[in-house]
C-alpha positions as CSV (number, residue, x, y, z in Angstrom):
1,M,138.6,101.5,112.3
2,I,135.4,100.1,110.5
3,K,135.2,96.9,108.6
4,A,131.8,96.0,107.2
5,S,131.7,92.6,105.6
6,H,128.7,91.3,103.5
7,I,126.1,93.2,105.6
8,S,122.5,92.7,104.7
9,K,119.4,94.0,106.5
10,I,116.0,92.5,105.9
11,Y,112.8,93.8,107.6
12,R,110.1,91.2,108.0
13,N,106.4,92.1,108.5
14,D,104.0,89.2,108.4
15,L,104.8,87.5,105.1
16,I,106.4,90.6,103.5
17,E,110.2,91.0,103.4
18,T,111.9,94.3,102.6
19,T,115.6,94.3,101.8
20,A,117.1,97.6,103.0
21,L,120.8,96.6,102.6
22,S,122.1,93.8,100.3
23,D,125.6,92.3,100.8
24,I,127.5,95.6,101.6
25,S,131.2,95.5,102.3
26,F,133.6,98.4,102.9
27,E,136.4,99.6,105.2
28,I,137.1,103.0,106.8
29,K,140.6,103.6,108.2
30,K,141.4,105.5,111.3
31,G,141.6,109.3,110.5
32,E,139.4,109.1,107.4
33,F,136.6,111.5,106.6
34,V,134.0,109.5,104.6
35,A,130.6,110.6,103.3
36,I,127.9,108.0,102.7
37,M,125.6,109.4,100.0
38,G,122.4,108.2,98.3
39,P,118.8,109.2,97.5
40,S,115.9,108.6,99.7
41,G,115.3,104.9,100.1
42,S,118.8,104.0,99.3
43,G,119.5,102.4,102.7
44,K,121.5,105.3,104.2
45,S,119.5,105.5,107.4
46,T,119.6,101.7,107.9
47,L,123.4,101.7,107.4
48,M,123.7,104.6,109.8
49,H,121.8,102.7,112.5
50,I,124.0,99.7,112.1
51,L,127.3,101.7,112.1
52,G,126.0,103.6,115.2
53,A,125.2,100.3,117.0
54,L,121.5,101.3,117.1
55,D,120.6,98.2,115.2
56,T,122.3,94.9,114.1
57,P,122.4,93.4,110.6
58,T,120.4,90.4,109.5
59,S,123.6,88.9,108.2
60,G,127.2,89.9,107.8
61,S,129.9,91.2,110.1
62,Y,130.5,94.7,111.5
63,I,133.8,95.4,113.3
64,L,134.3,98.7,115.0
65,D,137.7,99.6,116.5
66,G,138.6,95.9,116.6
67,E,135.4,94.8,118.2
68,E,132.7,92.7,116.6
69,V,129.5,94.6,117.0
70,S,127.0,92.8,114.8
71,K,126.0,90.0,117.3
72,L,126.0,92.0,120.6
73,S,123.1,92.3,123.1
74,D,121.2,95.5,123.5
75,D,123.1,96.3,126.7
76,K,126.5,95.8,125.1
77,L,125.4,97.9,122.1
78,A,124.5,100.7,124.5
79,E,128.0,100.4,126.0
80,I,129.6,100.6,122.6
81,R,127.5,103.7,121.7
82,N,128.6,105.5,124.8
83,R,132.3,104.5,124.6
84,K,133.1,104.5,120.9
85,I,130.6,106.6,119.0
86,G,130.0,110.3,119.0
87,F,126.6,111.1,117.4
88,I,125.6,114.3,115.6
89,F,122.0,114.3,114.4
90,Q,120.1,116.6,112.0
91,A,117.6,117.5,114.8
92,F,120.5,118.4,117.3
93,N,118.8,116.4,120.1
94,L,119.7,119.0,122.8
95,L,117.7,119.7,126.0
96,P,116.1,123.1,125.2
97,R,116.2,124.7,128.6
98,T,119.6,123.4,129.6
99,T,122.8,125.3,129.1
100,A,125.3,124.5,126.3
101,L,127.8,123.3,128.9
102,K,125.4,121.0,130.6
103,N,124.2,119.5,127.3
104,V,127.8,118.7,126.4
105,C,128.4,117.1,129.8
106,L,125.5,114.6,129.6
107,P,127.5,111.7,128.0
108,M,130.1,112.1,130.6
109,I,127.5,111.8,133.4
110,Y,126.5,108.4,131.9
111,G,130.1,107.5,131.6
112,G,130.7,108.1,135.3
113,I,133.2,110.9,134.9
114,P,133.6,113.2,138.0
115,E,132.0,116.6,137.8
116,K,135.1,118.7,137.8
117,E,136.6,116.8,134.9
118,R,133.2,117.0,133.1
119,L,133.1,120.7,133.3
120,E,136.7,121.2,132.2
121,K,136.2,118.9,129.2
122,G,132.9,120.4,128.3
123,K,134.4,123.9,128.3
124,K,137.4,122.7,126.3
125,Y,135.2,121.2,123.5
126,L,132.8,124.2,123.4
127,E,135.8,126.5,122.9
128,M,137.1,124.1,120.2
129,V,133.9,124.7,118.2
130,G,133.9,128.4,118.8
131,L,131.3,128.7,121.6
132,G,133.5,129.6,124.5
133,D,131.4,132.7,125.1
134,R,128.1,130.7,125.0
135,L,128.7,128.2,127.8
136,N,125.8,129.3,129.9
137,H,123.3,130.0,127.1
138,T,120.4,127.6,126.9
139,S,119.8,125.7,123.7
140,N,116.7,127.8,122.8
141,Q,118.9,130.9,123.1
142,L,121.2,129.7,120.3
143,S,120.8,129.7,116.5
144,G,120.5,126.5,114.6
145,G,124.2,126.6,113.6
146,Q,125.2,127.2,117.2
147,Q,123.1,124.4,118.4
148,Q,124.8,122.0,115.9
149,R,128.2,123.2,117.3
150,V,127.0,122.2,120.8
151,A,126.0,118.8,119.4
152,I,129.4,118.4,117.8
153,A,131.1,119.3,121.1
154,R,128.9,116.8,122.9
155,G,129.8,114.1,120.3
156,L,133.5,114.6,121.0
157,V,133.7,114.7,124.8
158,M,134.0,110.9,125.3
159,N,136.9,110.8,122.7
160,P,135.0,108.3,120.5
161,A,136.5,106.0,118.0
162,I,134.3,107.5,115.3
163,L,132.1,110.6,114.9
164,L,128.9,109.7,113.2
165,A,127.0,112.6,111.6
166,D,123.5,112.0,110.2
167,E,122.5,114.8,107.8
168,P,124.4,117.3,110.1
169,T,123.4,120.4,108.0
170,G,119.8,119.5,107.3
171,N,118.3,121.9,109.8
172,I,120.5,125.0,109.4
173,A,120.9,127.8,106.9
174,S,123.3,127.3,104.0
175,S,125.6,130.0,105.3
176,Q,125.9,128.2,108.7
177,A,126.2,124.8,106.9
178,A,129.5,125.9,105.4
179,E,130.8,126.9,108.9
180,I,129.7,123.5,110.3
181,M,131.4,121.6,107.6
182,E,134.6,123.6,108.1
183,I,134.5,122.5,111.7
184,F,134.3,118.9,110.6
185,R,137.2,119.4,108.2
186,K,139.3,120.9,110.9
187,L,138.4,118.1,113.4
188,N,139.5,115.6,110.8
189,K,142.6,117.3,109.4
190,K,144.1,118.9,112.6
191,E,142.7,116.7,115.4
192,G,142.7,113.4,113.5
193,H,139.1,112.4,114.2
194,T,137.5,109.6,112.1
195,I,134.3,111.0,110.7
196,V,131.5,109.2,108.9
197,M,128.8,111.5,107.5
198,I,125.4,110.5,106.1
199,T,124.1,113.0,103.5
200,H,122.1,113.3,100.3
201,E,123.6,116.7,99.4
202,S,126.5,116.6,97.0
203,D,127.8,120.0,98.0
204,I,128.1,118.7,101.6
205,A,129.6,115.4,100.7
206,K,132.4,117.1,98.9
207,Y,133.9,118.1,102.2
208,A,134.7,114.5,102.9
209,K,137.9,112.9,101.5
210,R,136.0,109.8,100.2
211,I,132.4,109.2,99.2
212,I,130.5,105.8,99.4
213,Y,127.5,105.8,97.1
214,L,124.4,103.8,98.1
215,K,121.5,103.0,95.7
216,D,118.8,100.4,96.3
217,G,120.6,99.0,99.3
218,K,123.8,98.4,97.4
219,I,127.2,100.2,97.0
220,W,127.6,101.7,93.5
């Protein structure tokens, strides 16, 4: 599903070069649940941006679901993000005065899916994450854990090749964090979703089946 080969990322500012990633290679198979772990400054965020087609590496190759992503134009990267990647962010990134159902339907609007199908799929995925009774609640009427469930449902509606979660429990209480991680575990084990999770918390990373450790821009 994912093949990263000799990926490096160098940021250049005037005469200063900063190496964020240095010659990283790894593979993630379809149906895996992998955590990418490391301290602040280890390169996690840079790697997340590359895996999420939000940025391209300075050198190396990134293949996602059989497609070479590392050399694509911005327009093509946007297409990849909508078709193949479901994003779940620490900050939820929901529209605050919009219902849970409409928030979940947004990616399908961009994907050109008809309204009836959008509503059916949106309801299905909200029910899957335990929010079937909150379809018409706005985001600011929901708890942090419930908002993250909405974000998970939104990440799933386009049936992405991978679900990419960036510090998914960073903004919610520890009791709700366990519930969110159980949802991820269920999505992986029962539904077969490929999940890549960025985290700095060892108790969250343990929910994954495999952990990739980053330090100083390298895999350890």
